[in-house]
C-alpha positions in Angstrom: 117.1 85.0 75.0 114.1 87.3 75.6 112.4 86.3 78.8 110.1 89.3 78.9 106.4 88.5 79.5 103.4 90.8 79.0 101.5 92.0 82.1 98.6 94.3 82.6 96.7 96.0 85.4 93.8 93.7 84.7 94.8 90.2 85.8 92.6 87.1 85.6 91.7 85.1 88.7 93.8 82.2 87.3 96.8 84.4 87.0 97.0 85.9 90.5 100.0 88.0 91.6 101.7 88.3 94.9 104.7 86.2 96.0 107.0 86.1 99.0 108.2 89.7 98.6 104.6 90.9 98.6 103.5 89.0 101.7 106.7 90.0 103.6 105.9 93.6 102.6 102.3 93.2 103.8 103.4 91.9 107.2 106.0 94.6 107.6 103.5 97.3 106.7 100.9 96.0 109.1 103.4 96.1 112.0 104.9 99.4 110.9 101.5 101.1 110.4 100.4 100.0 113.9 103.7 101.1 115.6 103.8 104.4 113.8 100.2 105.1 114.7 101.0 104.6 118.4 103.9 107.1 118.1 101.7 109.5 116.2 99.1 109.4 119.0 101.9 110.2 121.5 102.9 113.3 119.6 99.5 114.9 120.0 98.8 117.8 122.4 96.9 121.1 122.5 99.8 122.7 120.6 99.3 120.4 117.6 95.6 121.2 117.2 96.1 124.4 115.1 98.4 122.5 112.7 95.9 119.7 112.3 93.0 122.2 111.8 94.9 123.7 108.8 95.7 120.3 107.4 92.3 118.8 108.0 90.6 121.8 106.4 92.7 121.5 103.3 92.1 117.8 103.2 88.3 118.1 103.2 88.5 120.6 100.4 90.9 118.5 98.4 88.9 115.4 98.8 85.6 117.1 97.7 87.3 118.7 94.7 88.8 115.5 93.6 85.6 113.5 94.2 83.1 115.8 92.5 85.0 118.2 90.2 87.8 116.2 88.7 86.8 115.0 85.2 86.3 111.2 84.9 88.9 111.0 82.2 91.4 112.7 84.3 90.8 110.3 87.2 91.3 107.4 84.9 94.5 108.9 83.6 95.9 109.3 87.2 94.8 105.7 87.9 96.8 104.3 85.0 99.7 106.7 85.6 100.2 105.2 89.1 100.4 101.7 87.5 102.9 103.1 85.1 105.1 104.9 87.7 105.6 101.8 89.8 106.1 99.6 86.8 108.8 101.9 85.4 110.5 102.0 88.8 110.5 98.2 88.8 112.4 98.3 85.5 109.6 97.1 83.3 109.0 98.1 79.7 105.7 100.0 79.0 103.8 98.8 76.0 100.4 100.5 76.0 98.8 103.3 78.0 95.1 103.8 77.1 92.7 106.2 78.7 89.0 106.5 77.8 86.1 108.5 79.5 85.3 105.7 82.0 88.0 103.1 81.6 91.7 102.7 80.8 94.5 100.2 80.6 98.2 100.0 81.1 100.1 97.1 79.7 103.8 96.4 80.3 106.4 93.7 79.8 108.1 92.2 82.8 111.0 89.7 83.3 111.5 86.9 85.6 113.4 89.3 87.9 110.7 91.9 88.0 107.7 89.6 88.2 107.8 89.9 92.0 106.7 93.5 91.7 103.5 92.8 89.8 101.3 92.9 92.9 102.8 96.3 93.9 102.1 97.6 90.4 98.5 96.2 90.5 97.7 98.0 93.8 99.6 101.2 93.1 96.5 103.3 92.3 95.1 102.7 95.8 98.1 103.9 97.8 100.5 106.0 95.7 100.1 109.6 96.8 101.2 111.3 93.5 99.7 114.7 94.3 101.3 114.8 97.8 104.7 113.6 96.5 104.8 116.6 94.1 102.7 119.1 95.9 104.1 119.1 99.5 107.8 119.6 98.5 106.8 122.4 96.1 104.7 124.0 98.7 107.5 123.8 101.2 109.8 125.6 98.8 107.1 128.2 97.9 105.8 128.9 101.3 108.8 128.6 103.7 107.6 131.3 106.0 103.9 130.4 106.3 103.3 127.2 108.2 99.5 127.6 108.0 99.5 128.0 104.2 101.9 125.0 103.8 99.7 122.8 105.9 96.6 123.9 104.0 98.2 123.0 100.7 99.5 119.8 102.1 96.0 118.9 103.2 94.6 119.8 99.7 96.9 117.4 97.9 96.6 114.7 100.5 92.8 115.0 100.3 92.9 114.7 96.6 95.1 111.6 96.8 92.8 110.1 99.4 89.7 110.6 97.1 91.4 109.0 94.1 92.9 106.2 96.2 89.5 105.0 97.5 87.6 105.8 94.3 87.9 102.4 92.6 88.1 100.0 95.5 85.6 97.3 94.7 85.3 93.5 94.7 84.9 93.6 90.9 88.2 95.5 90.5 90.6 93.0 89.2 93.6 95.1 90.4 92.6 94.0 93.9 90.8 90.7 93.4 93.7 89.5 91.2 96.0 89.4 94.3 97.0 86.0 95.5 94.8 85.4 98.6 91.9 87.3 97.0 90.2 90.7 97.5 90.6 90.7 101.3 94.4 90.4 101.1 94.4 93.2 98.5 92.3 95.5 100.7 94.4 94.7 103.8 97.5 95.8 101.9 95.9 99.0 100.8 94.8 99.8 104.3 98.3 98.9 105.8 100.1 101.0 103.2 97.8 104.0 103.5 98.0 103.8 107.3 101.8 103.7 107.1 102.0 106.7 104.7 99.5 108.7 106.7 101.4 108.1 110.0 104.5 109.5 108.4 102.6 112.5 107.0 100.8 112.9 110.3 104.0 113.0 112.2 105.3 115.8 110.0 102.0 117.7 110.4 102.1 117.3 114.2 105.8 118.3 114.8 107.6 118.8 111.6 111.0 117.2 111.2 111.1 116.3 114.9 107.9 114.3 114.4 109.6 112.3 111.7 112.6 111.8 113.9 110.3 110.5 116.7 109.0 107.8 114.3 112.5 106.7 113.5 113.6 106.8 117.1 110.6 104.8 118.3 111.1 102.1 115.7 114.8 101.9 116.4 114.2 101.5 120.1 111.8 98.6 119.4 114.2 96.9 117.1 117.0 97.4 119.6 115.0 95.8 122.4 114.0 92.9 120.2 117.6 92.3 119.2 118.7 92.5 122.8 116.1 90.0 123.8 116.9 87.6 121.0 120.7 87.8 121.6 120.3 87.6 125.3 118.1 84.5 125.2 
């Protein structure tokens, strides 16, 4: 029996997406983004300023290039590609990928088992840092001896991602308004996810691998204290 159903990035208000998994994820991201941000702040010192200057400089350039120089059709392509990437990772079957000068669409088939991922697929263009995922590892391989250049490139791709992530945020965008709970819930998820991702990137910018370890250690200590309190109650 074929239990596949058709889904698309444009969902009607009567067919909202976002179930238990989505709202558990949203809660987790809100907490994690906040806790990671506190750790990130604690990592800052005068020694981290040059690193941030390189990253910030690259980010400004990357944002402006993506915002004003990227062709509209290319921006639409990246938007739909992000839907496609998360959909494929969820195990869905792609049906149609269409890109025009000012609009596009991505349609896929999902099953009862993968339906829980529809909300994540809908919001993918607003948080998935495609350029950073590809660009930062490549830059690390190509520029192992130049930290300043690495951080500049990392800033460039991060800035480009940021420009494209915020490009289409609007109450009329059904990707967001089609989330169960409405536009506000969709925007909250976008903010929480981007804050969480930025805190991870920021920890690396600040202190490299040791910064990432600091995030993990801080989270582990909090979980340990919570577990100790619960078990000791």
